[in-house]
C-alpha positions in Angstrom: -9.7 -21.5 -4.9 -10.1 -17.8 -5.5 -12.4 -16.3 -8.0 -10.9 -13.8 -10.5 -11.7 -10.4 -9.1 -13.3 -9.3 -12.4 -16.0 -11.8 -11.9 -16.8 -10.5 -8.4 -16.5 -6.8 -9.2 -19.8 -6.0 -11.3 -22.2 -7.4 -8.5 -20.4 -5.2 -5.9 -20.8 -2.1 -7.9 -24.6 -2.2 -7.2 -25.4 0.3 -4.5 -27.8 -1.9 -2.6 -25.4 -4.9 -2.5 -24.8 -6.4 1.0 -21.9 -8.9 1.7 -24.4 -11.7 2.0 -25.5 -11.3 -1.7 -22.0 -11.4 -3.1 -21.5 -14.6 -5.2 -18.6 -15.8 -3.3 -18.2 -19.3 -1.7 -19.0 -19.2 1.9 -15.4 -19.4 3.1 -14.5 -16.3 1.2 -17.4 -14.1 2.3 -15.3 -12.5 5.0 -13.3 -10.8 2.4 -16.1 -8.3 1.9 -16.5 -6.7 5.3 -17.8 -3.3 4.1 -20.1 -2.6 1.2 -19.0 1.0 1.1 -15.3 0.0 0.4 -15.5 -0.6 -3.2 -11.7 -1.3 -3.9 -11.9 -4.0 -1.3 -11.9 -7.0 -4.0 -8.8 -5.8 -5.7 -6.5 -7.3 -3.0 -8.0 -10.6 -4.0 -6.6 -10.2 -7.5 -3.5 -8.5 -6.5 -2.2 -11.3 -4.4 -2.4 -14.0 -7.2 0.6 -14.2 -9.5 -1.4 -14.7 -12.7 -3.4 -11.5 -12.2 -0.5 -9.4 -11.0 0.9 -9.2 -14.6 -2.7 -7.8 -15.6 -2.6 -5.4 -12.8 0.6 -3.9 -14.2 -0.5 -4.0 -17.8 -3.7 -2.1 -17.2 -2.0 0.1 -14.7 -4.8 -0.6 -12.2 -2.7 0.6 -9.2 -2.6 3.9 -10.8 -6.4 4.2 -10.4 -5.9 4.0 -6.6 -3.4 6.9 -6.3 -6.2 9.6 -6.1 -7.4 7.7 -2.9 -3.9 7.8 -1.6 -3.6 11.5 -2.5 -6.5 12.7 -0.4 -5.7 14.8 2.7 -9.1 14.5 4.3 -8.9 12.8 7.7 -12.6 11.8 7.6 -13.5 8.2 8.2 -14.7 7.3 4.6 -11.5 8.7 3.1 -9.3 7.1 5.7 -11.1 3.6 4.7 -10.4 4.3 1.0 -6.8 5.4 1.8 -6.2 2.2 4.0 -7.9 0.0 1.4 -5.8 1.3 -1.5 -2.7 0.9 0.6 -3.7 -2.6 1.1 -3.8 -3.3 -2.4 -0.3 -1.9 -3.0 0.9 -3.8 0.1 -0.5 -7.0 -1.2 1.4 -6.3 -4.5 4.8 -5.6 -2.7 4.3 -8.5 -0.3 5.3 -10.9 -3.2 9.0 -9.4 -3.2 9.0 -9.6 -7.1 11.4 -7.3 -8.9 8.8 -6.3 -11.6 6.4 -5.1 -8.9 9.1 -2.8 -7.4 10.1 -1.7 -11.0 6.6 -0.7 -11.6 6.0 1.1 -8.5 9.3 3.0 -8.8 7.9 4.3 -12.3 5.0 5.8 -10.4 4.7 8.3 -7.7 4.2 5.7 -4.9 7.1 6.9 -2.8 6.0 10.5 -2.4 2.4 9.3 -1.6 3.6 6.9 1.0 5.9 9.6 2.5 3.0 11.9 2.9 0.8 9.2 4.5 3.6 8.5 6.9 3.6 12.1 7.9 -0.3 12.8 8.1 -2.2 9.4 8.1 -3.7 7.4 10.9 -1.5 5.0 12.7 -2.8 2.0 10.6 -2.3 3.9 7.3 1.2 5.0 8.5 2.1 1.3 9.2 1.0 0.1 5.7 2.7 3.0 4.1 6.0 2.5 5.7 5.7 -1.4 5.0 5.4 -0.4 1.3 8.4 1.8 1.7 10.2 -0.8 3.5 9.6 -3.5 0.9 10.8 -1.0 -1.9 14.0 -0.5 0.1 14.6 -4.2 0.5 14.8 -4.5 -3.3 18.2 -3.5 -4.6 16.8 -1.4 -7.3 14.4 0.3 -4.9 17.3 1.2 -2.6 19.4 2.5 -5.6 16.4 4.5 -6.7 15.9 6.2 -3.2 19.6 6.8 -2.6 20.1 7.7 -6.2 19.6 11.4 -5.7 20.1 13.5 -2.6 16.7 15.0 -2.9 15.0 11.5 -2.7 17.3 10.3 0.1 16.6 13.5 2.0 12.8 13.2 1.6 12.8 9.6 3.1 15.2 10.3 5.8 13.4 13.5 6.9 10.1 11.6 7.1 11.7 8.8 8.9 13.3 11.3 11.5 9.9 13.0 12.0 8.3 9.6 12.6 10.9 8.8 15.3 10.1 12.2 17.0 6.3 11.4 17.0 7.0 7.8 18.1 8.7 9.0 21.2 5.3 10.3 22.4 3.0 7.6 20.8 5.1 4.6 21.4 3.6 2.5 18.5 6.0 -0.5 18.5 4.9 -1.7 15.0 5.7 1.6 13.4 9.1 1.7 15.2 10.0 -1.8 14.0 9.4 -0.6 10.4 11.3 2.7 10.8 14.4 0.8 12.2 14.2 -1.6 9.3 14.2 1.1 6.8 17.1 2.9 8.5 18.9 -0.4 8.6 18.4 -0.9 4.9 19.3 2.6 4.0 22.6 2.1 5.8 23.3 -0.9 3.4 23.8 1.7 0.6 27.6 2.6 0.1 26.9 6.3 0.0 
């Protein structure tokens, strides 16, 4: 049984908190691997259906967007970016149309595209996973292919990723790129 993330959040905000002092059952302590990654408990709440509604009502994912918008490549910023992407990734993993609808009303696509161009390999993988989940939804595909500019932005970043993957040979990333291209080919335009 999972604890509501709101009951876990206040103790984690204390600066001297270690993962051994967090009031979680022993089987859930592994969820808090780093005390300097404050957004880490959010995936716990984002992955439960009852709390997903409250995530969207309170626009909690929007509070993570500044972490996604950073361009710094330093390790702390990369951890924040990756953790924030993980929260969004947990939301899209549910394949629920309201999740995709909410994300399409925000700036998640441009943020993911920028991370796919400039992030670490792991950040790129999570960002393209989010893009792939958006594309797999019919409304998401319609949104991206709805204007030439959106389609061109996505196609351009995917093309750039293929060029980079020729040198890096990251199989996980290539798998997601191919799936995105396949889904884009499903659109009648």
